[in-house]
Backbone bond lengths (Angstrom), bond angles and torsions (degrees), N, CA, C in turn:
res aa  C-N    CA-C-N  psi(-1)  N-CA   C-N-CA  omega(-1)  CA-C   N-CA-C  phi
1 M - - - 1.468 - - 1.531 109.27 -
2 E 1.309 116.00 135.67 1.468 120.47 -178.48 1.515 110.07 -71.11
3 A 1.331 116.52 134.57 1.456 120.67 -179.49 1.523 110.26 -67.49
4 T 1.324 115.52 142.72 1.458 120.63 178.37 1.519 109.76 -73.92
5 R 1.313 116.10 129.74 1.461 119.93 179.65 1.524 109.50 -73.83
6 P 1.334 116.57 140.45 1.463 118.57 178.56 1.521 110.53 -62.56
7 R 1.321 116.05 140.60 1.452 121.81 -178.35 1.527 109.76 -75.36
8 K 1.325 116.11 133.78 1.458 119.93 178.09 1.525 109.58 -77.43
9 V 1.326 115.32 132.17 1.459 120.54 177.09 1.519 109.71 -134.57
10 I 1.327 114.87 156.84 1.453 121.49 169.65 1.524 105.71 -88.41
11 S 1.328 115.73 107.97 1.461 122.02 -172.69 1.518 110.57 -107.65
12 T 1.336 115.95 151.38 1.466 119.91 174.95 1.534 111.13 -82.52
13 G 1.329 116.80 -13.21 1.460 119.94 -172.54 1.515 112.17 79.15
14 N 1.329 116.85 1.73 1.467 124.00 178.61 1.525 106.99 -116.22
15 N 1.335 117.47 107.48 1.463 121.13 -173.34 1.520 112.97 -57.06
16 E 1.319 116.72 -40.72 1.461 120.93 -178.02 1.523 111.03 -65.40
17 L 1.321 115.60 -41.55 1.465 120.39 179.52 1.526 110.58 -69.53
18 D 1.342 116.74 -41.10 1.468 120.45 178.01 1.521 111.50 -59.03
19 K 1.331 117.31 -41.53 1.462 120.95 -179.74 1.522 111.26 -59.82
20 K 1.317 116.38 -38.24 1.461 120.50 179.51 1.530 111.37 -66.96
21 M 1.344 115.65 -21.68 1.463 120.23 178.16 1.527 111.15 -101.82
22 G 1.329 115.94 20.58 1.459 119.80 175.97 1.509 114.52 78.15
23 G 1.339 117.38 23.15 1.461 120.31 179.88 1.512 113.82 100.47
24 G 1.317 116.73 4.37 1.467 121.05 -176.82 1.519 110.42 110.25
25 I 1.321 116.26 161.78 1.468 121.04 -179.55 1.529 108.80 -84.02
26 P 1.331 118.16 123.45 1.471 119.38 179.95 1.529 112.02 -56.09
27 A 1.326 116.20 143.62 1.463 120.98 176.99 1.523 110.27 -59.87
28 K 1.316 116.08 158.78 1.464 124.32 -178.46 1.529 112.05 67.64
29 S 1.341 116.01 26.15 1.468 121.10 179.98 1.522 111.12 -100.73
30 L 1.334 114.69 149.78 1.460 121.89 169.12 1.525 106.59 -100.78
31 S 1.332 116.53 121.03 1.464 121.46 -175.58 1.522 110.72 -119.18
32 L 1.327 115.24 142.02 1.459 122.18 174.00 1.523 108.25 -118.06
33 V 1.346 115.97 122.34 1.464 122.25 174.29 1.521 106.21 -111.86
34 E 1.333 116.87 112.49 1.463 119.23 -176.08 1.525 109.91 -133.78
35 G 1.341 115.29 155.76 1.453 118.66 178.74 1.510 112.63 165.81
36 Q 1.326 114.48 -168.97 1.465 122.32 -178.59 1.533 111.36 -69.53
37 A 1.320 114.58 163.88 1.463 119.95 171.80 1.526 109.20 -64.31
38 D 1.325 116.34 140.38 1.465 123.62 177.04 1.519 113.83 63.83
39 A 1.337 116.94 21.16 1.470 120.11 -179.14 1.521 112.48 -90.43
40 G 1.336 117.45 0.89 1.457 119.99 176.48 1.512 115.12 102.47
41 K 1.336 117.67 13.97 1.470 120.86 -178.07 1.530 110.98 -60.44
42 S 1.326 116.16 -50.34 1.466 119.72 -177.43 1.524 111.60 -68.42
43 V 1.340 116.64 -39.03 1.466 119.88 179.48 1.524 110.37 -62.17
44 L 1.328 116.80 -44.79 1.468 120.23 178.31 1.525 110.64 -62.11
45 T 1.323 116.27 -43.35 1.461 120.11 -179.45 1.526 111.25 -64.95
46 Q 1.325 116.87 -40.47 1.466 120.44 176.73 1.525 110.91 -62.55
47 Q 1.326 116.77 -36.38 1.457 121.02 177.58 1.535 110.05 -65.52
48 L 1.332 116.89 -37.98 1.467 120.90 177.52 1.530 111.06 -67.04
49 V 1.322 116.91 -38.98 1.471 120.66 176.21 1.524 109.73 -62.69
50 W 1.313 116.54 -46.81 1.465 122.23 -179.46 1.531 111.37 -59.76
51 G 1.330 115.82 -48.50 1.456 119.30 -179.59 1.514 112.48 -62.80
52 S 1.326 116.55 -37.20 1.471 120.70 179.09 1.526 111.07 -66.80
53 L 1.325 116.31 -42.99 1.462 120.02 178.20 1.526 111.16 -61.96
54 R 1.309 116.41 -41.85 1.469 120.56 -179.42 1.526 112.06 -65.78
55 S 1.330 116.28 -26.52 1.465 119.24 179.48 1.525 112.38 -90.05
56 G 1.347 116.84 6.67 1.457 120.83 173.47 1.509 115.94 97.98
57 L 1.337 117.51 5.41 1.463 120.43 179.19 1.526 110.44 -87.60
58 S 1.324 115.31 157.19 1.468 120.84 174.67 1.527 108.75 -98.82
59 A 1.329 115.81 152.95 1.467 119.14 -175.61 1.519 111.36 -143.91
60 M 1.336 113.83 150.64 1.461 122.51 173.27 1.525 107.41 -128.24
61 V 1.326 116.74 128.03 1.461 121.48 179.09 1.521 109.21 -113.33
62 F 1.324 115.93 120.19 1.459 121.90 172.49 1.525 106.73 -99.74
63 T 1.320 117.29 120.57 1.457 119.52 -172.98 1.523 112.74 -128.67
64 T 1.320 115.02 131.20 1.462 120.91 171.25 1.524 109.52 -96.11
65 E 1.345 116.15 -4.32 1.460 121.51 -171.69 1.526 112.79 -100.62
66 N 1.343 118.28 -21.08 1.458 121.24 -170.82 1.521 112.33 -139.97
67 T 1.341 114.92 161.97 1.456 122.24 161.28 1.528 106.23 -92.27
68 V 1.323 116.97 173.10 1.471 119.45 176.63 1.526 109.47 -60.00
69 K 1.326 116.57 -45.82 1.466 121.07 -177.69 1.520 111.94 -62.46
70 S 1.329 117.14 -44.54 1.464 119.60 -177.49 1.523 111.63 -70.08
71 L 1.349 117.27 -32.68 1.466 119.84 177.24 1.526 110.58 -67.08
72 V 1.341 116.16 -44.28 1.472 120.27 177.51 1.523 109.88 -59.16
73 S 1.334 116.95 -46.22 1.456 121.72 -179.06 1.523 111.41 -63.82
74 Q 1.336 116.12 -43.37 1.463 120.57 -179.43 1.522 111.40 -62.37
75 M 1.335 116.61 -44.17 1.456 120.30 -178.69 1.530 110.96 -71.10
76 Q 1.316 117.82 -35.93 1.463 120.11 176.21 1.527 110.93 -61.77
77 S 1.336 117.07 -34.51 1.462 120.71 179.43 1.522 111.67 -67.27
78 L 1.337 116.73 -17.10 1.465 122.34 177.91 1.522 111.59 -103.23
79 N 1.332 115.90 13.99 1.466 122.17 -178.36 1.526 111.64 66.03
80 L 1.334 115.91 32.09 1.463 122.00 177.32 1.534 107.13 -120.12
81 D 1.303 117.31 87.21 1.465 121.42 -174.33 1.531 109.92 -87.94
82 I 1.320 116.27 110.66 1.466 121.11 -176.01 1.518 113.13 -102.79
83 L 1.332 117.45 2.72 1.463 120.34 -171.79 1.530 112.32 -59.26
84 D 1.333 117.61 -45.20 1.469 120.46 -179.81 1.525 111.47 -61.48
85 Y 1.323 116.48 -38.39 1.471 119.80 179.94 1.525 111.12 -66.86
86 L 1.341 116.42 -34.90 1.461 120.14 174.98 1.521 110.94 -65.62
87 L 1.321 116.31 -44.57 1.465 120.77 -177.98 1.527 111.70 -65.46
88 L 1.339 116.34 -30.88 1.469 121.58 179.98 1.531 112.30 -90.00
89 S 1.351 116.38 2.01 1.476 122.96 -179.55 1.528 113.08 62.44
90 K 1.333 116.67 22.31 1.467 119.94 171.84 1.526 109.86 -79.61
91 L 1.329 115.50 -22.60 1.461 122.43 176.02 1.514 108.97 -127.66
92 R 1.320 115.26 134.91 1.458 120.79 174.38 1.521 108.09 -126.81
93 V 1.317 115.41 138.94 1.458 121.30 -179.05 1.522 108.67 -119.18
94 Y 1.324 115.44 129.23 1.459 121.36 -173.99 1.528 108.17 -126.29
95 P 1.350 118.03 96.53 1.468 119.62 177.22 1.531 110.26 -63.99
96 L 1.320 115.21 134.74 1.460 120.39 -177.25 1.528 110.92 -103.18
97 D 1.315 115.61 134.12 1.454 122.50 170.02 1.525 106.20 -109.84
98 A 1.322 116.16 111.40 1.464 120.40 -174.09 1.529 112.27 -56.23
99 K 1.323 117.21 -34.66 1.463 119.70 -179.55 1.528 110.88 -66.91
100 K 1.349 115.65 -39.90 1.464 119.27 -178.32 1.529 112.13 -72.01
101 T 1.328 116.37 -25.55 1.468 119.32 176.17 1.531 110.38 -96.50
102 R 1.295 114.85 16.99 1.474 123.02 173.02 1.531 112.56 58.96
103 R 1.346 115.68 24.80 1.458 122.05 175.85 1.521 112.38 53.09
104 S 1.317 117.24 23.06 1.458 120.49 -171.12 1.524 111.59 -113.87
105 L 1.330 115.69 132.96 1.460 120.82 174.19 1.520 111.24 -67.39
106 S 1.321 116.04 -45.70 1.465 120.31 -172.78 1.524 112.95 -76.51
107 S 1.324 117.66 -44.89 1.470 119.77 -176.77 1.522 112.62 -98.40
108 G 1.358 117.35 -12.64 1.442 120.54 -179.94 1.515 113.71 -100.91
109 L 1.343 116.64 -57.32 1.465 120.53 -175.59 1.525 114.10 -85.66
110 M 1.319 117.56 -40.76 1.462 119.38 -173.98 1.538 112.91 -60.33
111 P 1.346 120.13 -41.86 1.476 118.63 176.66 1.528 112.87 -59.44
112 L 1.338 116.88 -33.79 1.466 120.23 178.86 1.527 110.98 -68.11
113 L 1.332 116.65 -40.98 1.462 120.03 178.33 1.526 110.87 -68.91
114 S 1.314 116.56 -37.86 1.466 119.84 176.68 1.526 110.96 -63.17
115 M 1.343 116.32 -36.67 1.464 120.79 176.09 1.526 110.29 -60.36
116 C 1.330 116.75 -41.17 1.475 121.00 178.16 1.521 110.73 -60.25
117 A 1.324 116.00 -44.46 1.466 120.12 179.91 1.523 110.63 -61.97
118 N 1.335 116.14 -41.43 1.471 120.59 -179.71 1.530 112.25 -66.05
119 K 1.336 115.70 -29.07 1.469 119.95 179.51 1.525 112.54 -86.63
120 G 1.336 117.36 -2.46 1.458 120.46 179.34 1.518 114.25 77.44
121 I 1.346 117.32 23.08 1.465 121.24 177.33 1.532 109.28 -67.26
122 D 1.324 116.19 135.25 1.466 120.03 -178.03 1.525 112.87 -78.01
123 L 1.331 116.57 -38.36 1.469 121.02 -175.20 1.516 110.36 -135.19
124 A 1.332 116.29 128.07 1.461 122.02 174.44 1.524 108.65 -118.56
125 V 1.324 115.92 133.12 1.459 121.90 -178.94 1.522 108.86 -122.49
126 V 1.331 116.93 134.40 1.468 121.31 172.78 1.523 107.80 -117.71
127 D 1.328 116.36 111.11 1.465 121.90 -178.59 1.534 108.58 -128.83
128 S 1.331 116.91 93.96 1.446 125.36 9.88 1.533 109.45 -132.58
129 I 1.345 114.24 171.34 1.465 119.96 177.57 1.525 111.24 -97.92
130 T 1.323 117.72 5.52 1.469 121.46 -174.06 1.524 112.54 -54.35
131 Y 1.324 116.73 -51.61 1.464 119.88 -176.52 1.520 111.37 -61.72
132 Y 1.334 116.01 -39.13 1.465 120.08 -179.51 1.527 111.03 -67.44
133 V 1.320 115.95 -42.97 1.469 120.48 -177.22 1.526 110.92 -64.64
134 T 1.329 117.08 -40.10 1.463 119.86 -178.15 1.525 112.39 -69.37
135 H 1.327 117.56 -13.48 1.470 121.28 177.06 1.530 111.78 -107.42
136 A 1.345 116.71 13.03 1.467 120.34 -176.19 1.526 110.88 -118.68
137 S 1.320 114.63 155.66 1.467 119.56 174.02 1.526 109.18 -77.24
138 I 1.322 116.00 164.00 1.470 120.45 177.47 1.522 110.11 -59.04
139 E 1.330 116.05 -40.67 1.467 120.22 -178.87 1.521 111.13 -63.02
140 E 1.338 117.17 -39.77 1.461 120.01 -179.97 1.525 110.98 -68.21
141 V 1.324 116.56 -38.77 1.472 119.91 178.52 1.521 110.14 -62.62
142 L 1.327 117.30 -47.68 1.458 120.83 -178.80 1.531 111.14 -64.86
143 T 1.325 116.26 -39.35 1.471 120.03 178.61 1.515 110.65 -64.71
144 F 1.343 117.61 -39.55 1.461 121.75 178.37 1.530 110.28 -59.70
145 F 1.316 117.02 -47.03 1.462 120.01 -179.99 1.529 111.58 -67.69
146 E 1.313 117.26 -35.01 1.470 119.68 175.61 1.527 110.81 -64.06
147 D 1.334 116.41 -41.29 1.475 120.06 177.99 1.533 111.05 -66.59
148 C 1.335 116.74 -35.85 1.468 120.21 175.56 1.528 110.30 -62.42
149 K 1.326 116.84 -39.15 1.461 120.69 178.28 1.524 110.75 -61.14
150 V 1.317 116.78 -38.12 1.469 121.07 177.81 1.527 110.05 -62.17
151 L 1.323 117.00 -45.19 1.467 120.76 178.89 1.533 111.07 -63.29
152 C 1.327 117.05 -38.40 1.467 120.25 176.79 1.525 110.64 -64.09
153 G 1.319 116.42 -36.69 1.454 120.58 177.12 1.516 112.45 -64.28
154 Q 1.335 116.45 -22.62 1.463 121.44 178.46 1.530 112.30 -87.87
155 G 1.356 117.18 -2.31 1.453 119.60 172.57 1.514 117.35 121.45
156 M 1.348 118.02 -1.48 1.463 120.20 -178.32 1.521 110.59 -103.81
157 S 1.331 116.88 146.05 1.459 121.79 172.13 1.522 108.66 -96.80
158 I 1.342 116.73 142.20 1.461 121.73 -178.62 1.520 109.01 -131.02
159 I 1.327 116.73 133.00 1.461 122.38 173.88 1.519 108.44 -119.49
160 C 1.333 116.24 121.86 1.462 121.86 176.33 1.524 108.48 -108.23
161 V 1.333 115.94 131.38 1.454 122.30 -179.14 1.524 108.26 -111.43
162 A 1.340 116.64 137.61 1.467 119.17 -178.24 1.520 110.71 -156.09
163 H 1.331 115.84 154.13 1.456 121.19 168.70 1.528 108.37 -75.92
164 S 1.319 116.27 141.02 1.462 120.59 -177.12 1.524 112.03 -59.60
165 Y 1.339 117.25 -33.41 1.463 119.91 -176.24 1.531 112.82 -64.81
166 A 1.323 116.90 -12.97 1.468 120.04 -178.06 1.529 112.31 -70.27
167 F 1.342 116.57 -19.81 1.464 120.48 -175.79 1.525 110.32 -119.74
168 D 1.345 116.17 140.69 1.457 116.52 170.39 1.529 108.53 -80.50
169 E 1.332 116.47 169.23 1.465 120.98 -170.74 1.523 112.34 -61.11
170 N 1.321 117.57 -39.81 1.459 121.23 -178.31 1.533 111.06 -64.57
171 V 1.329 116.45 -44.02 1.466 120.46 178.93 1.519 110.69 -65.54
172 M 1.344 116.80 -40.33 1.458 120.21 -179.92 1.525 111.45 -60.59
173 V 1.319 116.89 -41.36 1.469 121.01 178.41 1.529 110.17 -61.89
174 R 1.315 116.31 -43.40 1.469 120.00 -179.02 1.527 111.69 -67.80
175 L 1.331 116.50 -38.92 1.472 119.59 178.80 1.527 110.52 -69.24
176 G 1.336 116.29 -38.43 1.457 119.99 178.01 1.520 111.85 -59.99
177 A 1.335 116.00 -38.14 1.468 120.36 178.07 1.526 111.18 -71.62
178 M 1.321 117.00 -32.37 1.459 121.94 -176.12 1.524 111.82 -76.64
179 C 1.343 117.08 -36.65 1.459 121.09 -175.17 1.529 111.67 -77.45
180 D 1.327 115.70 152.84 1.461 120.94 177.08 1.521 111.02 -80.64
181 A 1.319 116.92 -31.50 1.458 121.70 177.52 1.524 108.58 -134.43
182 H 1.342 114.79 137.78 1.459 120.38 -178.95 1.528 107.40 -137.02
183 L 1.330 116.17 114.79 1.460 122.30 -178.64 1.522 108.72 -117.62
184 R 1.345 116.09 125.26 1.465 121.31 178.90 1.524 109.44 -105.02
185 M 1.323 116.40 133.90 1.463 122.10 -178.02 1.525 109.60 -116.86
186 R 1.343 115.11 139.93 1.459 119.15 176.32 1.528 109.23 -152.44
187 I 1.316 115.62 171.20 1.462 122.38 177.00 1.519 108.19 -116.34
188 E 1.320 116.61 135.45 1.453 121.64 174.55 1.525 109.11 -122.74
189 T 1.325 115.26 141.98 1.459 120.69 174.80 1.511 108.26 -93.92
190 M 1.324 116.26 120.83 1.456 121.59 179.90 1.522 107.94 -125.21
191 G 1.323 115.24 102.08 1.448 119.96 -174.22 1.505 109.17 66.19
192 S 1.311 116.45 -122.60 1.469 120.92 179.34 1.523 112.01 -96.55
193 K 1.351 116.49 4.98 1.458 120.83 -174.57 1.526 112.01 -105.73
194 M 1.321 115.40 147.34 1.462 122.17 171.06 1.527 106.72 -105.74
195 I 1.315 116.73 115.55 1.457 121.95 -175.40 1.521 110.06 -111.16
196 K 1.316 116.21 134.82 1.461 121.23 175.73 1.536 108.73 -84.54
197 I 1.307 115.29 135.79 1.461 121.75 -177.00 1.523 109.68 -122.34
198 M 1.333 116.54 130.42 1.461 121.20 171.30 1.519 108.91 -112.06
199 E 1.309 116.40 123.80 1.458 121.59 174.16 1.532 108.09 -101.23
200 V 1.311 115.82 118.58 1.465 120.34 179.05 1.532 107.19 -84.81
201 A 1.327 115.36 89.09 1.460 119.88 -177.12 1.524 111.68 -69.31
202 K 1.345 115.38 -31.66 1.463 118.33 -174.78 1.516 110.13 -168.18
203 V 1.336 116.61 135.59 1.461 122.36 165.91 1.526 105.90 -140.99
204 R 1.309 115.42 97.61 1.463 120.42 -177.41 1.538 110.09 -69.74
205 G 1.330 115.90 131.37 1.460 120.02 177.26 1.506 114.34 80.71
206 A 1.342 117.46 15.54 1.462 120.50 179.79 1.523 110.30 -64.62
207 E 1.337 116.18 144.44 1.463 121.43 -179.61 1.519 111.86 -70.23
208 M 1.331 116.75 -34.08 1.456 121.62 -177.40 1.516 109.01 -123.53
209 N 1.340 116.03 169.78 1.454 120.29 174.22 1.524 109.10 -62.06
210 T 1.305 116.26 141.67 1.458 119.79 179.82 1.525 110.09 -87.42
211 G 1.341 115.90 145.31 1.458 120.01 173.79 1.510 108.35 -82.49
212 N 1.307 117.28 122.55 1.460 120.25 -173.00 1.523 113.16 -62.23
213 I 1.343 116.51 -39.92 1.456 119.98 -176.08 1.521 109.83 -133.59
214 V 1.330 115.62 132.61 1.464 122.15 178.15 1.526 107.91 -125.91
215 S 1.312 117.38 128.66 1.466 120.63 174.47 1.516 108.41 -108.10
216 F 1.328 116.04 143.76 1.457 118.54 -177.44 1.526 111.98 -154.61
217 D 1.315 114.20 158.69 1.460 123.18 171.18 1.524 108.42 -109.12
218 V 1.301 116.91 157.57 1.467 121.78 170.90 1.521 107.13 -114.44
219 E 1.335 116.28 113.55 1.457 121.25 -175.18 1.530 110.19 -108.12
220 P 1.337 117.83 126.19 1.467 120.76 177.49 1.532 110.59 -55.58
221 G 1.326 115.21 133.04 1.451 120.62 179.49 1.515 114.27 84.84
222 L 1.337 116.47 -13.74 1.469 120.63 -178.30 1.521 112.91 -122.45
223 G 1.334 116.78 -32.45 1.461 120.14 -178.14 1.517 112.48 90.56
224 I 1.324 116.25 -145.36 1.459 121.59 -175.61 1.526 110.85 -76.64
225 R 1.330 116.01 131.04 1.461 121.74 173.94 1.519 108.16 -122.91
226 V 1.331 116.13 113.67 1.462 121.20 -178.53 1.522 109.76 -71.71
227 I 1.337 115.59 134.82 1.465 122.59 177.70 1.521 107.84 -117.96
228 P 1.331 119.66 129.66 1.463 120.10 175.64 1.528 110.13 -53.85
229 Y 1.335 116.94 130.94 1.474 120.21 -173.65 1.517 111.22 -60.29
230 S 1.328 117.02 -37.91 1.465 120.33 179.69 1.524 110.83 -63.87
231 K 1.344 116.23 -37.55 1.458 121.02 179.16 1.513 110.41 -70.63
232 A 1.346 116.22 -39.00 1.466 119.94 -179.16 1.531 110.37 -63.91
233 R 1.332 116.34 -32.53 1.456 120.31 -178.06 1.526 112.44 -83.53
234 A 1.337 115.93 -11.81 1.469 119.56 -176.94 1.537 111.46 -70.46
């Protein structure tokens, strides 16, 4: 009998965190990571990039938040050293200037994602799409996500990061239904502590049951440390 091939997933490289997401996000998924400012959206996404690279996948990061140098430095501070992957071209980082991409989802971002698909990139990340979404019509936003779904159907995984305020409630519901994975991030004050919370709203095709709520700290030199939600609330 032929051995079953291991299923490709977008992994954080953190077993505890992956379990909360049902074993990791299945490959060829369209994912939306949204939430408050400073709630850990970029840190979680960087962890997903790191885990994917370690599992042998290639990645492209489009960032409005960092330069190549600052992204490398930021990830190194979390014990996620991506320098070798950059040198080996397994990871490419593309800083985005919204003005140069004409602030447009359709004519600015979509050609870049299509380029990734043509190059055979396994994972494309846009951190973040907030500025583009706030300058787009509802129809353009929905069309952008529909086009991303087409690219995922061709074999690429895509993660879009955004602030929650960029979408009204009706659009958010529609995007949540459209995406294969939907992760909501927020901050809660518990006593004297500020705790980052990830709500796993959806992971379609997950191998295991997903943990609805994950609380975590971000520790310099260590990265994400999962805290039991009941303990965090104690």
